[in-house]
C-alpha positions in Angstrom: -13.7 -37.0 58.4 -17.4 -37.3 58.6 -19.0 -38.6 61.7 -21.4 -41.6 61.0 -24.2 -43.3 62.8 -23.5 -47.0 63.3 -26.3 -49.5 63.6 -27.6 -50.4 66.6 -26.3 -54.3 66.0 -23.0 -53.3 65.3 -22.3 -51.1 67.9 -23.7 -53.4 70.5 -21.7 -56.1 69.1 -18.4 -54.2 69.6 -19.6 -53.1 72.9 -21.1 -55.8 74.5 -19.2 -58.9 75.4 -21.2 -62.3 74.4 -23.9 -60.1 72.5 -26.8 -62.3 71.5 -29.0 -59.7 69.7 -29.8 -60.7 66.1 -29.6 -58.6 62.9 -32.8 -58.9 60.7 -32.8 -57.9 57.0 -35.5 -59.9 55.6 -38.5 -61.4 57.2 -36.7 -65.1 56.7 -34.2 -63.9 59.5 -36.6 -64.9 62.0 -35.9 -68.6 61.8 -32.9 -67.5 63.8 -34.8 -66.6 66.9 -35.2 -69.2 69.8 -38.8 -70.6 70.0 -39.4 -70.0 73.6 -37.8 -66.5 74.1 -39.8 -63.4 74.5 -37.7 -60.6 72.0 -38.0 -56.7 71.5 -37.7 -56.0 68.0 -37.1 -52.5 66.6 -36.2 -50.6 63.4 -32.4 -50.2 63.6 -31.6 -47.3 60.9 -30.5 -44.5 63.3 -34.0 -43.5 63.5 -34.4 -41.4 67.0 -37.3 -41.7 69.3 -38.3 -45.1 68.0 -40.4 -45.8 70.7 -42.8 -42.4 70.4 -42.9 -43.4 66.5 -44.2 -46.9 66.9 -40.9 -48.3 65.6 -40.5 -50.9 68.8 -42.3 -54.0 69.6 -42.4 -55.6 72.8 -42.8 -59.3 74.3 -42.6 -60.5 70.4 -42.1 -64.4 70.3 -40.7 -66.1 67.0 -43.9 -67.0 65.7 -45.4 -63.1 66.0 -42.0 -61.5 64.8 -42.7 -62.0 61.0 -45.9 -60.3 61.2 -44.0 -57.1 63.1 -41.5 -56.9 60.9 -43.7 -56.8 57.8 -45.8 -54.1 59.7 -42.4 -52.1 60.3 -41.5 -53.0 56.6 -44.5 -51.1 55.0 -43.8 -48.1 56.8 -40.5 -47.9 54.6 -37.8 -49.3 56.8 -35.7 -52.7 55.7 -33.3 -53.4 58.7 -34.3 -54.5 62.0 -32.9 -55.4 65.3 -34.2 -58.6 67.6 -32.9 -58.6 71.1 -34.1 -60.8 74.0 -36.2 -59.0 76.4 -34.3 -57.7 79.6 -36.9 -58.0 82.6 -36.2 -55.0 85.0 -37.9 -52.2 86.9 -37.8 -48.6 85.9 -35.9 -47.8 88.9 -32.7 -49.0 87.5 -33.0 -47.3 84.5 -30.3 -44.8 83.8 -29.0 -42.6 81.0 -25.1 -42.2 80.1 -23.4 -40.6 76.9 -19.8 -40.2 76.4 -18.0 -38.0 74.0 -14.8 -37.4 72.5 -13.9 -33.6 73.4 -10.5 -31.8 73.0 -9.1 -32.6 76.2 -10.4 -36.3 76.3 -13.8 -37.8 77.2 -16.9 -36.0 78.6 -19.7 -37.9 80.4 -23.3 -37.1 80.8 -25.2 -39.5 83.3 -28.5 -39.4 85.0 -29.7 -41.6 87.5 -33.2 -41.3 85.8 -33.0 -42.8 82.2 -35.9 -44.2 79.5 -38.0 -42.3 76.9 -38.7 -39.4 79.4 -35.5 -38.5 80.0 -35.9 -35.1 78.0 -38.6 -34.4 80.5 -36.0 -34.0 83.5 -32.7 -32.1 81.9 -31.7 -30.9 85.5 -31.4 -34.6 86.2 -28.5 -35.0 83.7 -24.9 -34.1 85.3 -21.8 -33.6 83.4 -18.8 -35.4 84.3 -15.1 -34.7 82.9 -13.3 -37.6 84.3 -13.8 -41.3 84.4 -13.8 -41.9 88.2 -16.5 -39.5 89.0 -19.2 -41.1 87.2 -21.4 -43.1 90.0 -21.0 -46.5 87.6 -19.0 -49.4 87.8 -15.3 -48.3 86.6 -14.7 -51.6 85.2 -17.5 -50.8 82.8 -16.8 -47.5 81.9 -13.3 -48.4 80.8 -14.4 -51.1 78.6 -16.4 -48.8 76.7 -13.6 -46.0 76.5 -11.2 -48.6 75.6 -14.0 -49.9 72.5 -14.8 -46.4 71.5 -10.6 -45.8 71.1 -10.1 -48.9 69.3 -12.8 -48.4 66.6 -13.3 -44.8 66.2 -16.2 -43.9 68.3 -16.6 -40.2 68.8 -20.0 -40.5 70.3 -22.0 -43.1 72.3 -25.7 -42.9 74.1 -27.0 -45.5 76.2 -30.7 -44.9 77.2 -31.9 -46.6 78.8 -28.6 -48.4 80.7 -29.8 -50.8 83.3 -27.7 -51.0 86.4 -27.9 -54.3 88.4 -25.5 -54.2 91.2 -22.3 -54.5 89.3 -23.9 -55.6 86.1 -24.5 -52.9 83.4 -27.1 -53.7 80.4 -27.3 -51.8 77.5 -30.8 -51.6 76.4 -30.8 -48.9 73.8 -27.5 -47.4 72.2 -26.4 -45.0 69.5 -23.0 -44.5 68.3 -21.6 -42.1 66.1 -18.2 -43.1 64.7 -15.3 -41.3 62.5 -15.5 -42.5 58.7 -11.7 -42.1 59.0 -11.5 -45.5 60.7 -13.4 -47.4 58.3 -10.7 -48.9 56.7 -9.1 -50.3 60.0 -11.8 -51.1 62.3 -14.1 -54.1 63.0 -17.2 -52.2 61.4 -17.4 -51.1 57.6 -19.8 -49.4 55.4 -22.6 -52.1 55.6 -22.6 -51.2 59.5 -23.7 -47.3 58.9 -27.1 -46.7 59.9 -29.0 -45.4 56.8 -32.3 -43.8 57.6 -32.4 -41.9 54.4 -33.0 -42.9 50.9 -30.1 -43.6 48.9 -29.2 -41.0 46.1 -29.3 -42.3 42.3 -25.6 -42.1 42.4 -25.3 -44.2 45.6 -27.8 -46.7 44.1 -25.8 -47.0 40.8 -22.7 -47.5 42.2 -24.3 -50.3 44.5 -25.6 -52.2 41.6 -22.2 -52.0 39.9 -20.3 -53.3 43.2 -22.6 -56.1 43.5 -21.9 -57.1 39.6 -18.1 -56.6 39.7 -15.4 -58.5 40.8 -13.7 -55.5 41.6 -15.0 -53.1 44.5 -16.7 -49.6 44.3 -17.9 -47.5 47.2 -19.8 -44.3 47.4 -21.6 -42.4 49.8 -22.8 -39.2 50.2 -21.5 -36.8 53.3 -23.0 -33.2 52.1 -25.1 -33.1 48.9 -24.0 -29.3 48.8 -20.3 -30.1 49.4 -17.4 -28.3 47.2 -14.6 -30.9 47.4 -15.7 -34.1 45.6 -13.6 -37.7 46.2 -12.9 -40.3 43.3 -10.5 -42.3 45.1 -8.5 -45.5 44.7 -6.4 -47.7 47.1 -7.6 -48.3 50.9 -5.5 -46.6 53.4 -4.2 -44.0 51.0 -8.1 -42.8 50.5 -8.6 -42.6 53.8 -5.4 -40.6 54.4 -6.4 -38.3 51.4 -10.2 -37.8 52.3 -8.9 -36.9 55.9 -6.9 -34.4 54.9 -9.7 -32.0 54.5 -10.9 -32.8 58.3 -7.2 -32.0 59.4 -7.5 -28.5 57.9 -10.7 -28.1 59.5 -12.8 -28.5 56.4 -14.6 -31.5 56.6 -18.0 -29.9 55.8 -16.8 -29.1 52.5 -16.4 -32.8 51.7 -19.1 -34.3 49.4 -18.6 -37.7 49.4 -16.4 -40.4 50.6 -16.0 -44.0 48.0 -13.3 -45.8 46.2 -12.7 -47.9 43.7 -10.1 -50.8 43.8 -9.2 -54.6 42.6 -8.5 -53.6 39.2 -11.7 -52.4 37.7 -12.2 -52.5 33.6 -12.4 -48.8 31.9 -16.1 -49.3 31.2 -16.7 -50.1 35.2 -14.4 -47.0 35.9 -16.7 -44.6 33.6 -19.8 -45.6 34.9 -18.5 -45.1 38.4 -17.2 -41.8 37.7 -20.2 -40.8 35.7 -22.3 -41.5 38.9 -20.0 -39.6 40.8 -20.0 -36.3 38.5 -23.5 -36.6 38.5 -23.8 -36.1 42.0 -21.2 -33.3 41.9 -23.3 -31.2 39.5 -26.1 -31.6 41.7 -24.4 -29.7 44.8 -25.1 -25.9 44.8 -21.7 -24.8 46.1 -20.3 -21.9 44.3 -17.1 -23.5 43.5 -16.5 -27.3 43.5 -13.1 -29.1 42.7 -13.0 -33.3 41.7 -10.2 -34.9 43.1 -8.9 -38.0 41.7 -6.4 -39.5 43.8 -5.1 -42.7 45.0 -1.7 -44.3 46.6 0.6 -46.3 44.3 -1.4 -49.2 42.8 0.1 -52.8 42.5 -2.0 -54.3 39.6 -4.9 -51.6 38.9 -3.5 -50.3 35.4 -3.5 -46.4 35.8 -3.6 -46.0 32.3 -6.5 -48.1 31.5 -8.8 -46.8 34.7 -7.9 -43.2 33.4 -9.4 -43.8 30.0 -12.6 -44.7 31.6 -12.3 -41.5 33.9 -11.6 -39.5 30.6 -14.4 -41.0 28.8 -17.1 -39.7 31.8 -15.6 -36.7 32.0 -15.9 -35.8 28.0 -19.6 -37.1 28.3 -20.2 -34.4 30.9 -17.6 -31.7 29.7 -20.0 -28.9 29.1 -21.7 -29.0 32.4 -18.4 -29.3 34.0 -16.8 -26.2 32.2 -20.2 -24.3 33.2 -19.8 -25.2 36.6 -16.2 -24.3 36.6 -15.2 -27.1 38.1 -11.4 -28.0 38.3 -10.0 -31.5 38.5 -6.9 -32.5 40.8 -5.1 -35.6 40.1 -2.4 -37.8 42.2 -2.1 -41.3 40.9 0.5 -44.2 40.6 1.0 -47.6 39.8 1.1 -49.4 36.7 1.4 -47.4 33.3 1.2 -44.3 35.7 3.3 -42.0 33.5 0.9 -42.8 30.1 -2.1 -42.6 32.1 -1.2 -38.9 33.6 -0.1 -37.9 30.2 -3.6 -38.6 28.9 -5.0 -37.0 32.0 -3.3 -33.9 31.9 -3.7 -33.5 28.1 -7.2 -33.9 28.2 -7.9 -31.4 31.6 -5.7 -28.9 29.6 -7.4 -29.1 26.4 -10.9 -28.7 27.8 -10.2 -25.8 30.7 -10.8 -28.5 33.5 -7.2 -28.6 34.6 -6.4 -28.0 38.5 -3.2 -30.2 38.9 -1.9 -33.5 38.1 0.7 -35.3 39.9 2.4 -38.7 40.4 3.5 -41.2 42.9 6.4 -38.5 43.7 4.0 -36.1 45.1 2.8 -36.3 48.5 -0.5 -38.1 49.1 -2.6 -35.2 50.3 -1.3 -32.5 48.1 -4.3 -32.6 45.9 -7.0 -32.2 48.4 -4.5 -29.0 49.6 -4.8 -27.7 46.4 -8.4 -28.5 45.9 -9.0 -26.5 49.1 -7.6 -23.4 48.0 -9.5 -23.7 44.8 -12.5 -23.5 46.3 -12.2 -22.2 50.0 -12.1 -18.4 48.8 
């Protein structure tokens, strides 16, 4: 699946033992700062070159933290990170990055780090083996272990402050594989977002906030060809990851899922938001994949009645865009729900395929890819 950028707070909380940074999403959160401590406060939304953009405040105490955050908020930012200042000399700053490559891990290291690292590209050396990097091996082994467990594909630390055997991550950026989202210690709320949410994302967020059921929707590629309407945790990840396994991850427009027994009305609203986003895509051929595992208590017939209502509402636009719908679902009232869906899709020339729980999970993605990838 796609690589997503995690907030620095979540990345460091996983990488650093006894991490004492504080995530701030409202000015009132500054009350958690220690009274006599000096902090660095920075925007935590995946923005590059924060120092050069004035998005970092140094030597901030609790009394002045609110002012600093309010100033940054006026520039349109909503998530901040507060960390205790770490006294150090510039000579102690290093640069380090790790990236997952075909043959394992690639390390980039420089004995000079900081905001001007790009001015000294010759100082950055490439290493293919952990044992060759001139840093404490226990530290590097710990980083690799966490990255493997959490599905991190890229980590950049700049500056990394080295004091003997102690390595301090002053600034860190992480990219993670979204396929790990359901099994790792990070989730959708930890994804750094430096862009405005689309209308569809906002609608789904509000729907999720007002329902006992669960809804999520994130746009990965607004010009994507494959759009996903998924249900069922791990099964959803398996289905979504199939495009990446086929080397076609760039065709996937979104990731998201509904679960927890939503009503037909809620499912309709969710589907309408997904369809609206899909119709905005300029891809020449598009497919909607409606799929999931075998539900325990989510009624297939009930939720499909909501999906069909949303399709009916947009049927002309879907037909004009030559969109085909590919379905794989199982659970309570599976046969009735699938029969309803197949009849509707055939009747309105939207039929791609319809499968029940006897079909392999990834079948519909393979079929959808064959349709759009010509």
